[in-house]
C-alpha positions as CSV (number, residue, x, y, z in Angstrom):
1,M,30.1,-1.2,27.9
2,S,31.0,-3.9,25.9
3,E,29.2,-5.0,22.7
4,P,26.7,-6.8,22.9
5,K,27.4,-10.4,22.1
6,T,26.0,-12.3,18.9
7,R,22.5,-14.1,19.1
8,A,20.9,-16.8,16.9
9,R,17.6,-15.5,17.9
10,A,15.1,-13.5,15.3
11,R,14.8,-10.8,16.3
12,T,10.9,-9.7,16.9
13,N,10.5,-6.1,18.0
14,R,9.9,-3.3,15.2
15,I,12.3,-0.5,15.7
16,G,11.5,3.7,14.9
17,R,12.0,7.5,16.4
18,H,9.9,10.2,16.9
19,L,10.5,12.1,13.8
20,P,9.2,15.8,12.8
21,T,7.0,17.3,11.7
22,S,8.7,21.0,10.1
23,G,8.7,21.3,6.5
24,G,6.1,18.9,5.8
25,L,5.0,15.6,6.0
26,E,7.0,13.7,2.8
27,K,10.0,15.2,4.6
28,T,9.4,13.0,7.8
29,L,8.7,9.6,5.1
30,R,12.5,10.5,3.8
31,F,14.2,11.0,7.3
32,A,12.2,7.9,8.3
33,R,13.6,6.0,4.5
34,E,17.4,6.9,5.2
35,Q,17.4,6.1,9.1
36,E,15.6,2.8,7.3
37,L,12.7,2.9,10.5
38,E,10.3,0.1,10.9
39,T,7.9,2.6,13.1
40,V,7.8,5.9,13.8
41,Q,6.0,8.6,16.1
42,I,5.4,12.3,15.2
43,F,3.2,15.1,16.8
44,V,0.2,16.3,15.1
45,S,-0.2,19.4,16.4
46,N,2.2,21.9,18.5
47,P,2.4,19.7,21.5
48,Q,3.2,23.1,23.9
49,G,-0.1,24.7,22.9
50,W,-3.5,24.2,23.2
51,A,-4.3,25.1,19.7
52,A,-6.6,21.3,18.1
53,P,-4.9,19.9,15.3
54,V,-6.3,20.1,12.2
55,I,-6.3,17.9,9.2
56,R,-3.3,18.2,7.1
57,P,-3.8,18.5,3.3
58,D,-0.6,15.6,2.8
59,A,-2.5,13.0,5.5
60,E,-3.0,11.3,2.1
61,L,0.6,11.6,1.1
62,F,1.6,10.5,4.3
63,V,-0.8,7.8,5.1
64,E,0.7,6.4,1.3
65,G,4.4,6.2,1.9
66,V,3.7,4.7,5.6
67,R,2.5,1.9,3.6
68,E,5.1,2.0,0.8
69,I,7.8,2.1,3.6
70,G,6.2,-0.5,5.5
71,L,5.2,1.5,8.8
72,D,4.0,-0.2,11.1
73,P,3.0,1.5,13.8
74,V,2.1,4.7,13.7
75,V,2.6,6.9,16.9
76,V,1.2,10.1,17.7
77,H,2.2,12.2,21.1
78,A,-0.2,14.4,22.6
79,K,0.6,17.3,23.8
80,Y,1.9,17.8,27.2
81,L,-0.2,19.9,28.6
82,I,-3.1,17.4,28.6
83,N,-4.2,16.6,32.7
84,L,-7.4,14.3,32.4
85,A,-6.9,13.6,36.3
86,S,-7.1,17.1,37.2
87,P,-9.1,18.5,40.0
88,D,-10.0,21.3,38.0
89,S,-12.9,20.9,35.9
90,E,-12.0,23.0,33.1
91,L,-8.6,22.0,32.5
92,R,-10.2,18.7,32.7
93,E,-12.7,19.0,29.9
94,R,-10.5,21.0,27.6
95,S,-7.7,17.9,27.7
96,A,-11.0,15.5,26.7
97,R,-12.0,18.0,23.8
98,V,-8.0,17.9,22.8
99,L,-7.2,14.4,23.1
100,A,-10.1,13.8,20.9
101,A,-9.1,16.0,18.6
102,E,-5.9,14.7,18.2
103,L,-7.5,11.1,18.4
104,V,-9.0,12.3,14.8
105,A,-6.5,13.8,13.3
106,A,-3.8,10.9,13.9
107,G,-6.2,8.5,12.7
108,S,-6.5,10.8,8.9
109,V,-2.4,10.3,8.8
110,G,-3.0,6.5,9.4
111,A,-1.9,6.3,12.8
112,D,-2.4,3.5,15.3
113,F,-2.2,5.2,18.5
114,V,-2.0,8.2,20.0
115,V,0.6,8.0,23.4
116,V,-0.9,11.0,26.0
117,H,0.8,11.0,29.6
118,S,-1.2,9.5,32.9
119,G,-1.6,13.2,34.2
120,S,-1.4,14.2,38.0
121,H,-4.2,14.7,40.6
122,A,-2.3,17.5,41.8
123,G,-3.3,16.7,45.7
124,S,-6.4,15.3,45.4
125,G,-5.5,11.6,46.0
126,E,-4.1,8.7,44.1
127,E,-7.5,6.8,43.6
128,K,-9.4,10.2,42.9
129,G,-7.2,10.7,40.0
130,M,-7.9,8.0,38.8
131,E,-11.2,7.9,38.3
132,R,-10.9,10.9,36.7
133,L,-8.2,9.5,34.5
134,V,-10.8,6.6,33.0
135,A,-13.4,8.6,33.0
136,G,-11.6,11.7,29.8
137,L,-10.2,8.4,28.5
138,A,-13.5,6.9,28.4
139,E,-15.0,10.9,27.7
140,A,-12.1,11.5,24.5
141,R,-13.0,8.4,23.0
142,Q,-16.4,9.1,22.7
143,L,-16.0,12.5,21.6
144,A,-13.4,11.2,19.0
145,A,-15.6,8.4,17.8
146,K,-18.0,11.7,17.1
147,E,-15.6,13.6,15.6
148,A,-14.4,11.3,13.4
149,E,-17.6,10.5,12.3
150,A,-18.2,14.2,11.0
151,D,-14.7,15.1,9.8
152,G,-14.8,11.4,6.8
153,V,-12.2,10.0,8.9
154,T,-12.6,5.8,8.7
155,V,-10.7,5.0,12.5
156,P,-9.6,7.5,15.2
157,A,-6.7,6.4,16.5
158,E,-6.1,4.3,19.8
159,P,-5.3,6.3,22.9
160,L,-1.9,4.3,24.7
161,V,-1.7,5.7,28.8
162,E,2.4,6.7,29.1
163,N,3.7,6.2,32.5
164,S,5.4,8.9,34.4
165,V,8.6,9.4,36.6
166,G,6.1,10.0,40.1
167,A,7.6,13.5,40.0
168,G,4.8,14.6,42.6
169,T,2.2,13.9,42.4
170,Q,1.6,12.1,38.9
171,L,0.0,9.6,38.3
172,C,1.1,5.7,37.0
173,S,4.6,5.6,37.6
174,T,4.5,1.6,38.7
175,F,3.4,-0.8,36.9
176,D,0.8,-2.4,38.6
177,A,-1.0,1.5,38.7
178,L,-0.6,1.5,34.9
179,A,-1.9,-2.1,34.5
180,R,-5.5,-0.5,36.8
181,I,-6.0,2.4,34.2
182,A,-5.7,0.6,31.5
183,E,-8.2,-2.3,33.4
184,R,-10.6,0.2,34.0
185,A,-10.2,3.0,31.1
186,G,-10.1,-0.1,28.4
187,V,-7.2,1.1,26.4
188,R,-3.5,-0.4,26.6
189,V,-0.3,1.0,27.2
190,C,3.2,2.4,26.7
191,V,6.2,2.5,28.6
192,D,9.3,5.0,28.3
193,T,12.1,3.6,30.0
194,A,14.2,6.1,31.4
195,H,10.5,7.0,33.9
196,A,10.6,3.3,34.6
197,Y,14.2,3.6,35.4
198,V,13.9,7.0,37.3
199,A,10.4,6.4,38.8
200,G,12.3,2.9,40.6
201,H,12.6,0.1,38.0
202,D,16.4,-1.5,38.0
203,L,16.7,-1.9,34.0
204,S,19.9,-0.8,34.4
205,T,22.2,-4.3,34.5
206,P,21.0,-7.1,32.6
207,G,19.6,-8.9,35.6
208,G,17.5,-6.1,36.3
209,A,16.4,-5.6,33.0
210,R,15.1,-9.2,33.1
211,E,13.8,-8.3,35.9
212,V,11.8,-5.9,34.6
213,A,10.6,-7.3,31.5
214,A,9.5,-10.2,33.2
215,E,7.1,-7.9,35.6
216,L,5.5,-6.1,32.5
217,A,5.2,-9.3,30.6
218,T,3.2,-10.5,34.1
219,T,1.1,-7.4,34.9
220,L,0.6,-6.0,31.8
221,G,0.9,-8.9,29.5
222,E,-0.4,-7.8,26.0
223,R,-1.7,-4.1,27.5
224,L,1.8,-3.0,26.7
225,A,1.3,-2.1,22.8
226,L,4.3,0.1,22.6
227,L,7.7,1.3,24.1
228,H,9.7,4.7,24.3
229,L,13.0,3.5,24.5
230,N,15.4,6.1,25.8
231,D,18.3,5.9,27.9
232,P,17.8,7.6,31.2
233,R,20.2,10.8,32.0
234,N,19.3,10.9,34.5
235,G,19.9,8.6,38.5
236,F,17.7,5.7,39.8
237,G,14.8,6.6,41.5
238,S,15.5,10.2,40.4
239,H,12.3,10.9,39.9
240,R,13.9,13.1,37.5
241,D,12.5,13.0,33.3
242,G,15.8,13.0,30.9
243,H,16.7,11.1,27.9
244,E,20.0,10.4,26.6
245,R,20.6,8.1,22.9
246,I,21.0,4.8,24.0
247,G,24.0,3.4,25.6
248,E,25.2,6.8,26.8
249,G,23.0,6.8,29.7
250,H,22.5,4.5,33.1
251,V,21.7,0.8,31.1
252,A,24.1,-1.1,29.9
253,R,24.2,-2.8,26.6
254,E,23.6,-6.2,27.2
255,G,20.5,-4.4,29.6
256,W,18.6,-3.7,26.6
257,V,19.5,-6.4,25.4
258,E,17.4,-8.6,27.7
259,L,14.9,-6.0,27.9
260,F,14.2,-7.0,24.1
261,K,14.2,-10.8,25.1
262,G,11.8,-10.4,27.4
263,L,9.1,-8.5,25.6
264,A,9.2,-10.1,21.8
265,G,7.0,-8.3,19.6
266,V,6.9,-5.1,21.0
267,P,7.8,-2.0,19.2
268,A,10.4,0.5,20.4
269,V,10.4,4.0,19.3
270,M,12.9,6.1,20.6
271,E,12.8,10.0,21.8
272,T,16.3,10.5,22.1
273,P,18.5,13.5,21.1
274,Y,18.8,14.2,17.8
275,A,22.3,14.8,16.1
276,T,23.8,14.2,12.1
277,P,22.3,12.0,9.8
278,E,24.7,9.7,10.4
279,T,24.6,9.5,14.3
280,N,20.7,9.0,14.0
281,A,21.3,6.2,11.4
282,E,23.5,4.9,14.0
283,Q,21.3,4.5,16.5
284,V,18.7,2.8,14.8
285,R,21.2,-0.2,13.4
286,L,22.7,0.0,17.3
287,V,18.8,-0.7,18.9
288,K,17.9,-3.1,16.2
289,E,21.1,-5.3,17.1
290,L,20.2,-5.2,20.9
291,A,16.6,-6.8,20.0
292,G,18.4,-9.6,18.0
293,G,20.4,-8.4,14.8
294,L,19.0,-6.6,12.0
295,P,17.2,-8.4,9.9
296,L,13.3,-9.0,11.6
297,S,11.6,-11.9,11.4
298,R,9.6,-12.6,8.7
299,W,6.8,-13.9,11.3
300,G,6.9,-10.3,13.6
301,V,6.8,-13.0,16.9
């Protein structure tokens, strides 16, 4: 693949990645500084278990460090187990309660957003699944508002619904479906580029990426709050999830350039495989170059 051409335009997309929190949030902040991140995503609980998150003792330290570094936005990824669209009422209720707790815990560390998967209708039909998803988001936000007041958290984070790969009975693999959920639930969304590609949105070439960016801008507009910037490991239309580092998957580097050109100002967080500290930092620098250059526009748009 050829290197992207130098462009005169200023970069407007803030670039970051998902960072681990094992070892404490102070260590997370150190990683953010070393990699020169401008935005960051973390977990506030075990994503593979149902245990609700608790307010961390190092939350204030993290909030202060985020302010010093200038990380914006701060993003939390919700548990993978959550399924607000399920026909199983017990699972739906548990999902809403846990998402509410994560919205509050995210707010305590100064996070702006919590990304939550759109879920699966499990064979009950897309429309019924979407209705349940909308209701579940509303319930989680109501519970979060009450819990935040009780816990002394000023503002709970905002949920962002993420697009799926479209496997089986998963919801929101198309941008139209994601837009309908955003409109009906009054929320914003996160678009994962690897999910989009394997679901049938071909951003692998410059022309394809321009079309995808235009469709996102037209269909979602300001509802698009975040990109999960992942190079797809699996083939176009395969409906199989899998992330590679940027430049190592199916998307040409000029494809990323065109995607960023069409989505000015949308922050991007990588969820790509970890490597050495040097490789991690190189990935961040590469994406900044693809998005328009290392300096970030002082105007941010």
